[in-house]
Backbone of each chain as nested JSON, in Angstrom:
{
  "chains": [
    {"id": "A", "residues": [
      {"number": 1, "name": "MET", "atoms": {"N": [-113.158, 110.05, -107.334], "CA": [-111.653, 110.13, -107.252], "C": [-111.256, 111.006, -105.935]}},
      {"number": 2, "name": "PHE", "atoms": {"N": [-110.131, 110.741, -105.342], "CA": [-109.497, 111.371, -104.18], "C": [-108.411, 112.382, -104.64]}},
      {"number": 3, "name": "VAL", "atoms": {"N": [-108.383, 113.571, -104.413], "CA": [-107.506, 114.546, -105.216], "C": [-106.647, 115.074, -104.096]}},
      {"number": 4, "name": "ILE", "atoms": {"N": [-105.489, 115.257, -104.158], "CA": [-104.753, 116.079, -103.223], "C": [-103.788, 117.171, -104.266]}},
      {"number": 5, "name": "LEU", "atoms": {"N": [-104.21, 118.515, -103.964], "CA": [-103.77, 119.661, -104.927], "C": [-102.809, 120.347, -104.12]}},
      {"number": 6, "name": "VAL", "atoms": {"N": [-101.476, 120.334, -104.365], "CA": [-100.471, 121.362, -104.078], "C": [-100.088, 122.411, -104.672]}},
      {"number": 7, "name": "TYR", "atoms": {"N": [-100.223, 123.664, -104.129], "CA": [-100.227, 124.853, -105.269], "C": [-98.847, 125.856, -104.74]}},
      {"number": 8, "name": "ASP", "atoms": {"N": [-98.311, 126.304, -105.765], "CA": [-97.207, 127.056, -105.386], "C": [-97.223, 128.277, -106.602]}},
      {"number": 9, "name": "THR", "atoms": {"N": [-97.945, 129.248, -106.276], "CA": [-98.076, 130.145, -106.861], "C": [-97.741, 131.433, -106.637]}},
      {"number": 10, "name": "ALA", "atoms": {"N": [-97.719, 132.482, -107.673], "CA": [-97.248, 134.02, -107.168], "C": [-98.482, 134.666, -106.356]}},
      {"number": 11, "name": "ALA", "atoms": {"N": [-97.957, 135.298, -105.35], "CA": [-98.937, 135.998, -104.194], "C": [-100.005, 136.657, -105.051]}},
      {"number": 12, "name": "GLU", "atoms": {"N": [-99.535, 137.438, -106.274], "CA": [-100.555, 138.218, -106.692], "C": [-101.632, 137.136, -107.558]}},
      {"number": 13, "name": "ARG", "atoms": {"N": [-101.561, 136.012, -107.854], "CA": [-102.598, 135.012, -108.388], "C": [-102.937, 134.161, -107.163]}},
      {"number": 14, "name": "ASN", "atoms": {"N": [-102.568, 134.189, -106.21], "CA": [-102.984, 133.392, -104.945], "C": [-104.644, 133.413, -104.685]}},
      {"number": 15, "name": "PRO", "atoms": {"N": [-105.107, 134.496, -104.733], "CA": [-106.499, 134.622, -104.113], "C": [-107.325, 134.097, -105.396]}},
      {"number": 16, "name": "ALA", "atoms": {"N": [-107.127, 134.223, -106.675], "CA": [-107.937, 133.509, -107.68], "C": [-107.723, 131.913, -107.734]}},
      {"number": 17, "name": "VAL", "atoms": {"N": [-106.36, 131.561, -107.478], "CA": [-106.16, 130.16, -107.496], "C": [-106.937, 129.75, -106.323]}},
      {"number": 18, "name": "LEU", "atoms": {"N": [-106.579, 130.097, -105.146], "CA": [-107.56, 129.611, -103.956], "C": [-109.083, 129.806, -103.91]}},
      {"number": 19, "name": "ARG", "atoms": {"N": [-109.443, 130.608, -104.904], "CA": [-110.889, 130.712, -104.954], "C": [-111.296, 129.5, -105.902]}},
      {"number": 20, "name": "THR", "atoms": {"N": [-110.779, 129.227, -106.737], "CA": [-110.822, 128.267, -107.874], "C": [-110.878, 126.807, -107.139]}},
      {"number": 21, "name": "CYS", "atoms": {"N": [-109.787, 126.407, -106.393], "CA": [-109.361, 125.316, -105.714], "C": [-110.807, 125.083, -104.787]}},
      {"number": 22, "name": "ARG", "atoms": {"N": [-111.247, 126.106, -104.057], "CA": [-112.21, 125.98, -102.841], "C": [-113.549, 125.833, -103.56]}},
      {"number": 23, "name": "GLN", "atoms": {"N": [-113.926, 125.905, -104.73], "CA": [-114.872, 125.632, -105.426], "C": [-115.121, 124.149, -105.515]}},
      {"number": 24, "name": "TYR", "atoms": {"N": [-114.104, 123.517, -105.615], "CA": [-113.875, 122.009, -105.722], "C": [-113.587, 121.206, -104.551]}},
      {"number": 25, "name": "LEU", "atoms": {"N": [-112.545, 121.852, -103.929], "CA": [-111.815, 120.918, -102.767], "C": [-111.858, 121.658, -101.451]}},
      {"number": 26, "name": "HIS", "atoms": {"N": [-111.496, 121.007, -100.37], "CA": [-111.222, 121.494, -99.24], "C": [-109.854, 121.921, -98.95]}},
      {"number": 27, "name": "TRP", "atoms": {"N": [-109.557, 123.123, -98.141], "CA": [-108.344, 123.529, -97.822], "C": [-107.999, 123.167, -96.347]}},
      {"number": 28, "name": "VAL", "atoms": {"N": [-106.919, 122.133, -96.332], "CA": [-106.576, 121.632, -95.3], "C": [-105.048, 121.764, -94.526]}},
      {"number": 29, "name": "GLN", "atoms": {"N": [-104.23, 122.842, -95.506], "CA": [-102.923, 123.063, -94.865], "C": [-102.503, 124.203, -95.826]}},
      {"number": 30, "name": "ARG", "atoms": {"N": [-101.769, 125.156, -95.318], "CA": [-101.215, 126.106, -96.165], "C": [-100.612, 125.279, -97.377]}},
      {"number": 31, "name": "SER", "atoms": {"N": [-101.141, 125.66, -98.833], "CA": [-100.547, 125.227, -99.842], "C": [-101.307, 123.828, -100.422]}},
      {"number": 32, "name": "VAL", "atoms": {"N": [-102.395, 123.327, -99.68], "CA": [-102.671, 121.995, -99.822], "C": [-104.362, 121.965, -99.722]}},
      {"number": 33, "name": "PHE", "atoms": {"N": [-104.766, 121.447, -100.875], "CA": [-106.285, 121.241, -100.882], "C": [-106.559, 119.623, -101.103]}},
      {"number": 34, "name": "GLN", "atoms": {"N": [-107.803, 119.109, -100.607], "CA": [-108.145, 117.701, -100.842], "C": [-109.617, 117.592, -100.942]}},
      {"number": 35, "name": "GLY", "atoms": {"N": [-109.975, 116.499, -101.66], "CA": [-111.322, 116.208, -101.638], "C": [-111.597, 115.184, -102.639]}},
      {"number": 36, "name": "GLU", "atoms": {"N": [-112.807, 114.888, -102.812], "CA": [-113.523, 114.112, -103.768], "C": [-113.926, 114.563, -104.985]}},
      {"number": 37, "name": "LEU", "atoms": {"N": [-113.615, 114.235, -106.146], "CA": [-114.147, 114.753, -107.575], "C": [-114.457, 113.882, -108.341]}},
      {"number": 38, "name": "SER", "atoms": {"N": [-115.305, 114.343, -109.199], "CA": [-115.929, 113.128, -110.595], "C": [-114.617, 113.643, -111.433]}},
      {"number": 39, "name": "ALA", "atoms": {"N": [-114.713, 112.825, -112.387], "CA": [-113.869, 112.967, -113.425], "C": [-114.237, 114.303, -114.197]}},
      {"number": 40, "name": "ALA", "atoms": {"N": [-115.487, 114.527, -114.403], "CA": [-115.948, 115.903, -115.087], "C": [-115.493, 117.089, -114.091]}},
      {"number": 41, "name": "GLN", "atoms": {"N": [-115.58, 116.828, -112.773], "CA": [-115.386, 118.206, -111.762], "C": [-113.81, 118.418, -112.082]}},
      {"number": 42, "name": "TYR", "atoms": {"N": [-113.06, 117.149, -112.185], "CA": [-111.683, 117.341, -112.075], "C": [-111.137, 118.103, -113.472]}},
      {"number": 43, "name": "ARG", "atoms": {"N": [-111.604, 117.806, -114.55], "CA": [-111.366, 118.36, -115.717], "C": [-111.807, 119.757, -115.718]}},
      {"number": 44, "name": "ASN", "atoms": {"N": [-112.985, 119.996, -115.183], "CA": [-113.584, 121.752, -114.883], "C": [-112.401, 122.32, -114.24]}},
      {"number": 45, "name": "LEU", "atoms": {"N": [-111.794, 121.837, -113.094], "CA": [-110.933, 122.434, -112.195], "C": [-109.583, 122.456, -112.682]}},
      {"number": 46, "name": "SER", "atoms": {"N": [-109.407, 121.581, -113.663], "CA": [-107.783, 121.656, -114.34], "C": [-108.019, 122.685, -115.137]}},
      {"number": 47, "name": "GLU", "atoms": {"N": [-108.917, 122.804, -116.153], "CA": [-109.07, 123.976, -117.299], "C": [-109.034, 125.175, -116.274]}},
      {"number": 48, "name": "ALA", "atoms": {"N": [-109.7, 125.372, -115.378], "CA": [-110.135, 126.725, -114.711], "C": [-108.443, 127.261, -114.475]}},
      {"number": 49, "name": "LEU", "atoms": {"N": [-107.858, 126.084, -113.65], "CA": [-106.513, 126.5, -113.108], "C": [-105.364, 127.101, -114.366]}},
      {"number": 50, "name": "ARG", "atoms": {"N": [-105.601, 126.017, -115.455], "CA": [-104.592, 126.646, -116.56], "C": [-104.742, 127.782, -116.988]}},
      {"number": 51, "name": "ARG", "atoms": {"N": [-106.297, 128.346, -116.84], "CA": [-106.578, 129.724, -117.548], "C": [-105.865, 130.815, -116.459]}},
      {"number": 52, "name": "GLN", "atoms": {"N": [-106.01, 130.312, -115.246], "CA": [-105.435, 130.97, -114.148], "C": [-103.743, 131.343, -114.086]}},
      {"number": 53, "name": "LEU", "atoms": {"N": [-103.162, 130.072, -114.426], "CA": [-101.764, 130.088, -113.85], "C": [-100.973, 130.746, -114.941]}},
      {"number": 54, "name": "ASP", "atoms": {"N": [-99.605, 131.188, -114.535], "CA": [-98.641, 131.456, -115.043], "C": [-97.642, 130.442, -115.262]}},
      {"number": 55, "name": "LEU", "atoms": {"N": [-97.569, 129.375, -116.356], "CA": [-97.118, 128.169, -116.174], "C": [-95.6, 128.441, -116.107]}},
      {"number": 56, "name": "SER", "atoms": {"N": [-95.138, 129.456, -116.836], "CA": [-93.455, 129.74, -116.561], "C": [-93.0, 130.032, -115.037]}},
      {"number": 57, "name": "TYR", "atoms": {"N": [-94.073, 130.374, -113.984], "CA": [-93.794, 130.75, -112.764], "C": [-94.313, 129.812, -111.819]}},
      {"number": 58, "name": "ASP", "atoms": {"N": [-95.386, 129.709, -112.048], "CA": [-96.331, 128.773, -110.935], "C": [-96.239, 127.533, -111.133]}},
      {"number": 59, "name": "SER", "atoms": {"N": [-96.618, 126.609, -110.164], "CA": [-96.491, 125.393, -109.907], "C": [-97.679, 124.699, -109.308]}},
      {"number": 60, "name": "ILE", "atoms": {"N": [-98.435, 123.85, -109.931], "CA": [-99.501, 123.056, -109.237], "C": [-99.316, 121.711, -109.5]}},
      {"number": 61, "name": "ARG", "atoms": {"N": [-99.221, 120.742, -108.431], "CA": [-99.164, 119.309, -108.282], "C": [-100.577, 118.595, -107.901]}},
      {"number": 62, "name": "VAL", "atoms": {"N": [-101.091, 117.839, -108.663], "CA": [-102.256, 117.189, -108.309], "C": [-101.985, 115.41, -108.408]}},
      {"number": 63, "name": "TYR", "atoms": {"N": [-102.473, 114.95, -107.19], "CA": [-102.239, 113.551, -107.126], "C": [-103.753, 113.094, -107.098]}},
      {"number": 64, "name": "ALA", "atoms": {"N": [-104.035, 112.066, -107.983], "CA": [-105.503, 111.705, -108.064], "C": [-105.379, 109.822, -107.532]}},
      {"number": 65, "name": "ILE", "atoms": {"N": [-106.28, 109.779, -106.648], "CA": [-106.165, 108.189, -106.152], "C": [-107.635, 107.646, -106.345]}},
      {"number": 66, "name": "GLY", "atoms": {"N": [-107.982, 106.503, -106.865], "CA": [-109.398, 105.898, -106.909], "C": [-110.253, 106.227, -106.096]}},
      {"number": 67, "name": "SER", "atoms": {"N": [-109.893, 106.054, -104.94], "CA": [-110.781, 106.208, -103.516], "C": [-110.088, 106.589, -102.293]}},
      {"number": 68, "name": "PRO", "atoms": {"N": [-110.839, 107.239, -101.328], "CA": [-110.172, 107.786, -100.362], "C": [-109.937, 106.847, -99.292]}},
      {"number": 69, "name": "HIS", "atoms": {"N": [-110.617, 105.686, -99.578], "CA": [-110.159, 104.174, -98.537], "C": [-108.783, 103.952, -99.04]}},
      {"number": 70, "name": "LEU", "atoms": {"N": [-108.266, 104.39, -100.184], "CA": [-106.822, 103.835, -100.225], "C": [-105.608, 104.671, -99.69]}},
      {"number": 71, "name": "VAL", "atoms": {"N": [-106.199, 105.733, -99.183], "CA": [-105.086, 106.872, -98.693], "C": [-105.305, 106.947, -96.965]}},
      {"number": 72, "name": "GLN", "atoms": {"N": [-104.172, 106.754, -96.476], "CA": [-104.085, 106.964, -95.178], "C": [-103.346, 108.415, -94.94]}},
      {"number": 73, "name": "ILE", "atoms": {"N": [-103.757, 109.275, -94.077], "CA": [-103.471, 110.447, -93.899], "C": [-103.048, 111.08, -92.564]}},
      {"number": 74, "name": "GLU", "atoms": {"N": [-101.721, 111.291, -92.085], "CA": [-101.126, 111.725, -90.849], "C": [-100.892, 113.321, -90.984]}},
      {"number": 75, "name": "ALA", "atoms": {"N": [-101.393, 114.066, -90.106], "CA": [-101.14, 115.465, -89.982], "C": [-100.48, 115.635, -88.573]}},
      {"number": 76, "name": "PHE", "atoms": {"N": [-99.219, 116.144, -88.794], "CA": [-98.292, 116.946, -87.688], "C": [-98.679, 118.417, -87.665]}},
      {"number": 77, "name": "GLY", "atoms": {"N": [-98.946, 118.696, -86.237], "CA": [-99.223, 120.167, -86.187], "C": [-100.685, 120.588, -86.348]}},
      {"number": 78, "name": "ALA", "atoms": {"N": [-100.851, 121.76, -86.491], "CA": [-102.25, 122.211, -86.577], "C": [-102.402, 122.414, -87.937]}},
      {"number": 79, "name": "GLU", "atoms": {"N": [-103.952, 122.085, -88.345], "CA": [-104.827, 121.903, -89.522], "C": [-105.167, 123.5, -89.552]}},
      {"number": 80, "name": "LEU", "atoms": {"N": [-105.113, 123.798, -90.93], "CA": [-105.542, 125.056, -91.152], "C": [-106.444, 125.32, -91.733]}},
      {"number": 81, "name": "GLY", "atoms": {"N": [-107.03, 124.199, -92.43], "CA": [-108.389, 124.457, -93.408], "C": [-109.379, 125.176, -93.147]}},
      {"number": 82, "name": "HIS", "atoms": {"N": [-109.821, 125.099, -92.046], "CA": [-111.231, 125.907, -91.779], "C": [-110.959, 127.481, -91.743]}},
      {"number": 83, "name": "SER", "atoms": {"N": [-109.601, 127.951, -91.64], "CA": [-109.319, 129.495, -91.445], "C": [-109.56, 130.015, -92.948]}},
      {"number": 84, "name": "ASP", "atoms": {"N": [-110.219, 131.211, -92.94], "CA": [-110.313, 131.87, -94.053], "C": [-109.28, 133.179, -94.013]}},
      {"number": 85, "name": "SER", "atoms": {"N": [-108.282, 132.851, -93.406], "CA": [-107.354, 134.122, -93.14], "C": [-106.65, 134.764, -94.314]}},
      {"number": 86, "name": "VAL", "atoms": {"N": [-106.384, 133.739, -95.291], "CA": [-105.487, 134.186, -96.538], "C": [-106.43, 134.688, -97.347]}},
      {"number": 87, "name": "LEU", "atoms": {"N": [-107.883, 134.616, -97.446], "CA": [-108.382, 135.285, -98.6], "C": [-108.883, 136.78, -98.402]}}
    ]},
    {"id": "B", "residues": [
      {"number": 1, "name": "MET", "atoms": {"N": [-94.709, 101.482, -99.341], "CA": [-95.947, 102.575, -99.757], "C": [-95.58, 103.821, -100.264]}},
      {"number": 2, "name": "PHE", "atoms": {"N": [-96.418, 104.421, -101.109], "CA": [-95.966, 105.6, -101.624], "C": [-96.517, 106.784, -100.843]}},
      {"number": 3, "name": "VAL", "atoms": {"N": [-95.434, 107.553, -100.652], "CA": [-95.726, 108.934, -99.636], "C": [-95.8, 110.186, -100.288]}},
      {"number": 4, "name": "ILE", "atoms": {"N": [-96.676, 111.226, -100.045], "CA": [-96.748, 112.459, -100.473], "C": [-96.607, 113.342, -98.913]}},
      {"number": 5, "name": "LEU", "atoms": {"N": [-95.565, 113.874, -99.045], "CA": [-95.549, 114.745, -97.812], "C": [-95.528, 116.361, -98.004]}},
      {"number": 6, "name": "VAL", "atoms": {"N": [-96.196, 117.092, -97.536], "CA": [-96.381, 118.679, -97.477], "C": [-96.097, 119.323, -96.503]}},
      {"number": 7, "name": "TYR", "atoms": {"N": [-94.845, 120.166, -96.656], "CA": [-94.481, 120.661, -95.109], "C": [-94.817, 122.289, -95.177]}},
      {"number": 8, "name": "ASP", "atoms": {"N": [-95.145, 122.891, -93.928], "CA": [-95.252, 124.159, -94.078], "C": [-94.637, 124.588, -92.546]}},
      {"number": 9, "name": "THR", "atoms": {"N": [-93.483, 124.924, -92.598], "CA": [-92.722, 124.809, -91.276], "C": [-91.962, 126.159, -91.399]}},
      {"number": 10, "name": "ALA", "atoms": {"N": [-91.821, 126.775, -90.105], "CA": [-91.081, 128.34, -89.87], "C": [-89.954, 128.177, -90.689]}},
      {"number": 11, "name": "ALA", "atoms": {"N": [-89.316, 129.478, -91.313], "CA": [-88.197, 129.712, -91.79], "C": [-87.134, 129.258, -91.186]}},
      {"number": 12, "name": "GLU", "atoms": {"N": [-86.981, 128.955, -89.805], "CA": [-85.782, 128.809, -89.233], "C": [-85.748, 127.467, -89.225]}},
      {"number": 13, "name": "ARG", "atoms": {"N": [-86.7, 126.542, -89.121], "CA": [-86.652, 125.181, -89.298], "C": [-86.472, 124.686, -90.446]}},
      {"number": 14, "name": "ASN", "atoms": {"N": [-86.731, 125.14, -91.544], "CA": [-86.991, 124.565, -93.018], "C": [-85.614, 123.834, -93.239]}},
      {"number": 15, "name": "PRO", "atoms": {"N": [-84.327, 124.407, -92.933], "CA": [-83.074, 123.556, -93.597], "C": [-83.138, 122.349, -92.964]}},
      {"number": 16, "name": "ALA", "atoms": {"N": [-83.492, 122.216, -91.59], "CA": [-83.279, 120.902, -90.756], "C": [-84.371, 119.89, -91.192]}},
      {"number": 17, "name": "VAL", "atoms": {"N": [-85.578, 120.632, -91.628], "CA": [-86.849, 119.567, -92.219], "C": [-86.376, 119.216, -93.308]}},
      {"number": 18, "name": "LEU", "atoms": {"N": [-86.056, 120.251, -94.35], "CA": [-85.978, 119.698, -95.761], "C": [-84.595, 118.572, -95.757]}},
      {"number": 19, "name": "ARG", "atoms": {"N": [-83.615, 118.768, -95.173], "CA": [-82.725, 117.661, -94.845], "C": [-83.108, 116.378, -94.401]}},
      {"number": 20, "name": "THR", "atoms": {"N": [-83.941, 116.341, -93.362], "CA": [-84.644, 115.305, -93.077], "C": [-85.124, 114.535, -94.157]}},
      {"number": 21, "name": "CYS", "atoms": {"N": [-86.391, 115.392, -94.714], "CA": [-87.382, 114.725, -95.869], "C": [-86.294, 114.274, -96.916]}},
      {"number": 22, "name": "ARG", "atoms": {"N": [-85.202, 114.795, -97.433], "CA": [-84.436, 114.329, -98.546], "C": [-83.576, 112.99, -98.187]}},
      {"number": 23, "name": "GLN", "atoms": {"N": [-83.562, 112.865, -96.763], "CA": [-83.099, 111.519, -96.575], "C": [-83.866, 110.295, -97.042]}},
      {"number": 24, "name": "TYR", "atoms": {"N": [-85.28, 110.611, -97.116], "CA": [-86.101, 109.654, -97.287], "C": [-86.951, 109.703, -98.711]}},
      {"number": 25, "name": "LEU", "atoms": {"N": [-87.143, 110.853, -99.385], "CA": [-88.014, 111.239, -100.226], "C": [-87.179, 111.939, -101.394]}},
      {"number": 26, "name": "HIS", "atoms": {"N": [-87.99, 112.214, -102.484], "CA": [-87.639, 113.168, -103.471], "C": [-88.45, 114.538, -103.314]}},
      {"number": 27, "name": "TRP", "atoms": {"N": [-87.63, 115.567, -103.66], "CA": [-88.262, 117.088, -103.499], "C": [-88.764, 117.316, -104.883]}},
      {"number": 28, "name": "VAL", "atoms": {"N": [-90.178, 117.442, -104.893], "CA": [-90.598, 117.425, -106.496], "C": [-91.572, 119.098, -106.738]}},
      {"number": 29, "name": "GLN", "atoms": {"N": [-91.468, 119.812, -105.51], "CA": [-92.064, 121.131, -105.498], "C": [-91.868, 121.771, -104.262]}},
      {"number": 30, "name": "ARG", "atoms": {"N": [-91.979, 123.14, -104.436], "CA": [-91.882, 123.678, -103.267], "C": [-92.963, 123.289, -102.151]}},
      {"number": 31, "name": "SER", "atoms": {"N": [-92.486, 122.912, -101.182], "CA": [-93.245, 122.171, -100.31], "C": [-93.655, 120.738, -100.209]}},
      {"number": 32, "name": "VAL", "atoms": {"N": [-93.17, 120.256, -101.314], "CA": [-93.605, 118.898, -101.488], "C": [-92.763, 117.885, -101.919]}},
      {"number": 33, "name": "PHE", "atoms": {"N": [-92.526, 116.632, -101.014], "CA": [-91.924, 115.503, -101.458], "C": [-92.767, 114.342, -101.491]}},
      {"number": 34, "name": "GLN", "atoms": {"N": [-91.715, 113.603, -102.47], "CA": [-92.69, 112.3, -102.541], "C": [-91.852, 110.966, -102.755]}},
      {"number": 35, "name": "GLY", "atoms": {"N": [-92.088, 109.74, -102.66], "CA": [-91.353, 108.651, -102.895], "C": [-91.841, 107.491, -102.217]}},
      {"number": 36, "name": "GLU", "atoms": {"N": [-91.143, 106.388, -102.305], "CA": [-91.37, 105.194, -101.723], "C": [-90.766, 104.691, -100.573]}},
      {"number": 37, "name": "LEU", "atoms": {"N": [-91.494, 104.364, -99.407], "CA": [-91.115, 104.043, -98.147], "C": [-91.398, 102.632, -97.577]}},
      {"number": 38, "name": "SER", "atoms": {"N": [-90.477, 101.955, -96.921], "CA": [-90.975, 100.633, -96.265], "C": [-91.82, 101.537, -95.027]}},
      {"number": 39, "name": "ALA", "atoms": {"N": [-92.631, 100.446, -94.278], "CA": [-92.983, 101.024, -92.847], "C": [-91.952, 101.519, -91.862]}},
      {"number": 40, "name": "ALA", "atoms": {"N": [-91.053, 100.882, -91.841], "CA": [-89.774, 101.193, -91.247], "C": [-89.367, 102.422, -91.236]}},
      {"number": 41, "name": "GLN", "atoms": {"N": [-89.06, 102.685, -92.776], "CA": [-88.581, 104.223, -93.138], "C": [-89.351, 105.036, -92.699]}},
      {"number": 42, "name": "TYR", "atoms": {"N": [-90.783, 104.896, -93.094], "CA": [-91.77, 105.851, -92.772], "C": [-91.746, 106.161, -91.091]}},
      {"number": 43, "name": "ARG", "atoms": {"N": [-91.647, 105.191, -90.359], "CA": [-91.651, 105.199, -88.834], "C": [-90.137, 106.177, -88.571]}},
      {"number": 44, "name": "ASN", "atoms": {"N": [-89.288, 105.875, -89.119], "CA": [-88.054, 106.696, -88.947], "C": [-88.222, 108.296, -89.267]}},
      {"number": 45, "name": "LEU", "atoms": {"N": [-88.809, 108.307, -90.486], "CA": [-89.055, 109.519, -90.887], "C": [-89.86, 110.495, -89.994]}},
      {"number": 46, "name": "SER", "atoms": {"N": [-90.855, 109.664, -89.575], "CA": [-91.996, 110.528, -88.61], "C": [-91.295, 110.805, -87.21]}},
      {"number": 47, "name": "GLU", "atoms": {"N": [-90.621, 109.895, -86.877], "CA": [-89.911, 110.246, -85.518], "C": [-88.906, 111.392, -85.741]}},
      {"number": 48, "name": "ALA", "atoms": {"N": [-88.187, 111.338, -86.6], "CA": [-87.092, 112.377, -87.135], "C": [-88.034, 113.854, -87.288]}},
      {"number": 49, "name": "LEU", "atoms": {"N": [-88.785, 113.845, -87.829], "CA": [-89.662, 115.143, -87.856], "C": [-90.45, 115.656, -86.721]}},
      {"number": 50, "name": "ARG", "atoms": {"N": [-90.837, 114.636, -85.766], "CA": [-91.505, 115.19, -84.588], "C": [-90.368, 115.694, -83.498]}},
      {"number": 51, "name": "ARG", "atoms": {"N": [-89.205, 115.407, -83.994], "CA": [-88.29, 115.826, -82.758], "C": [-87.725, 117.018, -83.358]}},
      {"number": 52, "name": "GLN", "atoms": {"N": [-88.185, 117.512, -84.445], "CA": [-87.258, 118.909, -85.35], "C": [-88.72, 119.838, -85.079]}},
      {"number": 53, "name": "LEU", "atoms": {"N": [-89.907, 119.492, -85.377], "CA": [-90.893, 120.274, -85.608], "C": [-91.231, 121.186, -84.171]}},
      {"number": 54, "name": "ASP", "atoms": {"N": [-91.87, 122.383, -84.386], "CA": [-92.485, 122.847, -83.121], "C": [-94.01, 122.628, -83.782]}},
      {"number": 55, "name": "LEU", "atoms": {"N": [-94.784, 121.884, -83.214], "CA": [-96.078, 121.413, -83.466], "C": [-97.372, 122.49, -83.33]}},
      {"number": 56, "name": "SER", "atoms": {"N": [-96.828, 123.399, -82.282], "CA": [-97.626, 124.534, -82.224], "C": [-97.658, 125.598, -83.209]}},
      {"number": 57, "name": "TYR", "atoms": {"N": [-96.652, 125.533, -84.044], "CA": [-96.635, 126.47, -85.265], "C": [-96.425, 125.91, -86.808]}},
      {"number": 58, "name": "ASP", "atoms": {"N": [-95.745, 124.644, -86.857], "CA": [-95.319, 123.879, -87.752], "C": [-96.432, 123.011, -88.293]}},
      {"number": 59, "name": "SER", "atoms": {"N": [-96.706, 122.822, -89.514], "CA": [-97.488, 121.945, -89.99], "C": [-96.907, 120.931, -91.177]}},
      {"number": 60, "name": "ILE", "atoms": {"N": [-97.072, 119.673, -91.062], "CA": [-96.801, 118.701, -92.095], "C": [-97.974, 117.551, -92.224]}},
      {"number": 61, "name": "ARG", "atoms": {"N": [-98.216, 117.178, -93.639], "CA": [-99.368, 116.458, -93.823], "C": [-98.72, 115.293, -94.565]}},
      {"number": 62, "name": "VAL", "atoms": {"N": [-99.006, 113.948, -94.476], "CA": [-98.322, 113.062, -94.913], "C": [-99.398, 112.132, -95.432]}},
      {"number": 63, "name": "TYR", "atoms": {"N": [-99.631, 111.902, -96.776], "CA": [-100.476, 110.857, -97.46], "C": [-99.998, 109.83, -97.844]}},
      {"number": 64, "name": "ALA", "atoms": {"N": [-100.302, 108.459, -97.328], "CA": [-99.519, 107.327, -97.937], "C": [-100.642, 106.517, -98.348]}},
      {"number": 65, "name": "ILE", "atoms": {"N": [-100.109, 105.956, -99.599], "CA": [-100.846, 105.014, -100.554], "C": [-100.13, 103.788, -100.793]}},
      {"number": 66, "name": "GLY", "atoms": {"N": [-100.819, 102.637, -100.71], "CA": [-100.254, 101.285, -100.739], "C": [-99.157, 101.201, -101.839]}},
      {"number": 67, "name": "SER", "atoms": {"N": [-99.399, 101.622, -103.026], "CA": [-98.628, 101.436, -104.093], "C": [-98.463, 102.788, -105.068]}},
      {"number": 68, "name": "PRO", "atoms": {"N": [-97.394, 102.739, -105.605], "CA": [-97.458, 104.154, -106.688], "C": [-98.33, 104.001, -107.734]}},
      {"number": 69, "name": "HIS", "atoms": {"N": [-98.656, 102.779, -108.406], "CA": [-99.462, 102.322, -109.207], "C": [-100.953, 102.807, -109.064]}},
      {"number": 70, "name": "LEU", "atoms": {"N": [-101.192, 103.071, -107.756], "CA": [-102.583, 103.763, -107.501], "C": [-102.632, 105.088, -107.738]}},
      {"number": 71, "name": "VAL", "atoms": {"N": [-101.502, 105.713, -108.057], "CA": [-101.592, 107.523, -107.863], "C": [-101.263, 107.83, -109.35]}},
      {"number": 72, "name": "GLN", "atoms": {"N": [-102.276, 108.681, -109.709], "CA": [-102.005, 109.34, -110.829], "C": [-101.274, 110.712, -110.756]}},
      {"number": 73, "name": "ILE", "atoms": {"N": [-100.136, 111.355, -111.103], "CA": [-99.897, 112.782, -110.884], "C": [-100.069, 113.647, -111.91]}},
      {"number": 74, "name": "GLU", "atoms": {"N": [-100.411, 114.816, -111.941], "CA": [-100.291, 115.721, -113.017], "C": [-99.598, 117.009, -112.408]}},
      {"number": 75, "name": "ALA", "atoms": {"N": [-98.76, 117.425, -113.318], "CA": [-97.934, 118.736, -112.684], "C": [-98.325, 119.833, -113.671]}},
      {"number": 76, "name": "PHE", "atoms": {"N": [-98.712, 121.174, -113.308], "CA": [-98.847, 121.93, -113.978], "C": [-97.715, 122.865, -113.948]}},
      {"number": 77, "name": "GLY", "atoms": {"N": [-97.068, 123.483, -114.542], "CA": [-96.015, 124.435, -114.322], "C": [-94.44, 123.484, -114.256]}},
      {"number": 78, "name": "ALA", "atoms": {"N": [-93.742, 124.334, -113.713], "CA": [-92.391, 123.914, -113.522], "C": [-92.228, 122.875, -112.32]}},
      {"number": 79, "name": "GLU", "atoms": {"N": [-91.432, 121.689, -112.61], "CA": [-90.993, 121.014, -111.479], "C": [-89.743, 121.547, -110.903]}},
      {"number": 80, "name": "LEU", "atoms": {"N": [-89.74, 121.735, -109.54], "CA": [-88.564, 122.23, -108.675], "C": [-87.353, 121.104, -107.958]}},
      {"number": 81, "name": "GLY", "atoms": {"N": [-88.008, 120.113, -108.286], "CA": [-87.344, 118.909, -107.204], "C": [-85.831, 118.832, -107.477]}},
      {"number": 82, "name": "HIS", "atoms": {"N": [-85.335, 119.347, -108.631], "CA": [-83.806, 118.992, -108.398], "C": [-82.987, 119.987, -108.671]}},
      {"number": 83, "name": "SER", "atoms": {"N": [-83.523, 121.037, -108.011], "CA": [-82.839, 122.335, -107.677], "C": [-81.973, 122.113, -106.139]}},
      {"number": 84, "name": "ASP", "atoms": {"N": [-81.162, 122.763, -105.887], "CA": [-80.53, 122.624, -104.444], "C": [-81.022, 123.998, -104.035]}},
      {"number": 85, "name": "SER", "atoms": {"N": [-81.719, 124.843, -104.543], "CA": [-81.4, 126.265, -104.299], "C": [-82.05, 126.674, -102.917]}},
      {"number": 86, "name": "VAL", "atoms": {"N": [-82.786, 125.995, -102.328], "CA": [-83.34, 126.341, -100.965], "C": [-82.609, 125.949, -99.722]}},
      {"number": 87, "name": "LEU", "atoms": {"N": [-81.489, 124.997, -100.171], "CA": [-80.738, 124.236, -98.89], "C": [-79.199, 124.955, -98.961]}}
    ]}
  ]
}
């Protein structure tokens, strides 16, 4: 499946959350990861995030679509995904 | 089409960008809007944003999927979409 993940987490948890997301997905814009995952990979990512998040404060939103061919992507402005500056 | 829009814009442009996005989409998490748009509405939104953004600094990423039925959504933590606190 094609996955879009948008995170809004407290600054002190950002490095751990980013590290977890990067194990599974590509960072494409500040707050946004995307990539293709199997159902098992998605389950592992989801469980890892639940352990790291403070759900009373942090928010993560995940959109899953059956195939990347069903998704059109338009990017305005600079893509940031290949920078390591926040880690 | 079902649209997911993630914005990363300079603080001074945020109010205008949020106002434009809210004319077309629902705010569902910090940085994230979603909703259903016709092709004409999407074109209008896209043109309005291009006029407002500084593309050397701001980034907006838009994912368009043919139908909301093709998208599974999972939200971890609080949804913020119904707050007006940032405007």
